[in-house]
C-alpha positions as CSV (number, residue, x, y, z in Angstrom):
1,M,9.1,9.4,-6.9
2,K,8.0,12.9,-6.4
3,T,5.1,13.8,-3.9
4,I,2.1,15.7,-5.1
5,A,3.4,18.8,-3.4
6,Q,6.7,18.5,-5.1
7,Q,5.0,17.9,-8.5
8,L,2.9,21.0,-8.0
9,N,5.8,23.1,-6.6
10,V,3.7,23.7,-3.4
11,T,5.5,25.6,-0.7
12,A,2.7,26.3,1.9
13,F,1.8,23.2,4.2
14,P,0.1,21.2,5.1
15,L,-1.4,20.4,1.6
16,I,-4.8,19.1,1.9
17,I,-6.9,17.7,-0.9
18,K,-10.6,17.1,-0.5
19,N,-13.1,15.3,-2.6
20,A,-16.3,16.8,-3.9
21,D,-18.1,15.9,-0.6
22,G,-15.5,17.9,1.2
23,S,-13.7,14.8,2.8
24,Q,-9.9,14.9,3.0
25,I,-8.4,12.1,0.6
26,Y,-4.8,13.3,0.5
27,G,-2.5,15.4,2.9
28,E,1.1,16.2,3.0
29,D,3.4,17.9,5.4
30,S,6.5,20.0,4.6
31,D,8.8,17.1,5.4
32,G,7.4,14.9,2.6
33,Y,5.2,12.7,4.8
34,W,2.0,12.1,3.0
35,W,-1.3,10.0,3.6
36,K,-4.2,9.3,1.4
37,S,-7.5,7.4,1.8
38,E,-10.5,6.3,-0.3
39,R,-14.2,6.4,0.8
40,D,-17.2,4.4,-0.5
41,S,-20.4,5.8,-1.9
42,N,-21.7,6.4,1.8
43,G,-18.6,8.3,2.7
44,S,-17.1,5.7,4.8
45,Q,-13.4,5.3,4.6
46,I,-12.5,2.0,3.0
47,Y,-8.6,2.2,2.3
48,G,-5.8,4.3,3.5
49,E,-1.9,4.4,3.2
50,N,0.9,6.7,4.1
51,S,4.5,7.3,3.0
52,D,5.9,5.1,5.8
53,G,4.4,2.2,3.9
54,F,1.5,1.6,6.3
55,W,-1.8,0.7,4.7
56,W,-5.2,-0.4,6.0
57,R,-8.7,-1.3,4.5
58,C,-12.0,-1.8,5.9
59,E,-15.6,-2.5,5.3
60,S,-18.7,-1.1,7.0
61,D,-22.2,-2.5,7.2
62,A,-25.3,-0.5,6.0
63,N,-25.3,1.5,9.4
64,G,-21.7,2.6,9.0
65,K,-20.4,0.1,11.7
66,E,-17.1,-1.4,10.8
67,I,-17.3,-5.1,10.3
68,Y,-13.8,-5.7,8.6
69,H,-10.4,-4.3,9.1
70,E,-6.9,-5.4,8.1
71,N,-3.6,-3.6,7.9
72,S,0.0,-3.8,6.9
73,N,1.1,-4.9,10.5
74,G,-0.9,-8.1,10.0
75,V,-3.9,-7.2,12.1
76,I,-7.2,-8.6,10.9
77,R,-10.6,-8.1,12.4
78,D,-13.4,-9.9,10.7
79,K,-16.9,-9.4,12.2
80,R,-18.7,-9.8,8.8
81,P,-21.8,-12.1,9.0
82,K,-21.1,-15.7,8.1
83,P,-23.4,-17.7,6.0
84,V,-25.3,-20.4,7.9
85,E,-25.0,-24.0,6.3
86,L,-27.1,-26.7,7.7
87,T,-28.1,-30.1,6.4
88,L,-31.7,-31.1,5.9
89,E,-31.4,-33.5,9.0
90,Q,-30.2,-30.4,11.1
91,I,-33.1,-28.3,9.9
92,A,-35.6,-31.1,10.7
93,A,-34.0,-31.3,14.2
94,K,-34.1,-27.8,14.9
95,L,-37.7,-27.6,13.8
96,G,-38.5,-30.9,15.8
97,I,-39.9,-32.8,12.9
98,N,-39.1,-35.9,11.2
99,I,-37.1,-35.2,8.2
100,G,-39.8,-37.0,6.0
101,Q,-42.1,-34.0,7.0
102,L,-39.7,-31.6,5.5
103,K,-40.6,-30.2,2.2
104,I,-38.3,-27.5,0.3
105,K,-40.1,-25.2,-2.0
106,D,-38.5,-23.5,-5.0
């Protein structure tokens, strides 16, 4: 499979492709090594891969802080908030009331 530079007959390197926001989304060197990345609507990188077969994906919170990361080396870091599941008995105990006093509204 030909690289983008090979397809376009590019001879000046490095080849850099940017998106409409000016962020680099593809790069290629004269030896055929390439990398690419994807960004979300906030401009945060969410995926990347290179010609060596390495890839990674991540997720950021509303403040741009990485909360999830995984890559092709098997690394997974998951700091996403987990839902809290409690029984009615546990809720009553945390509130310090008898479960008979607990009413759930729609």
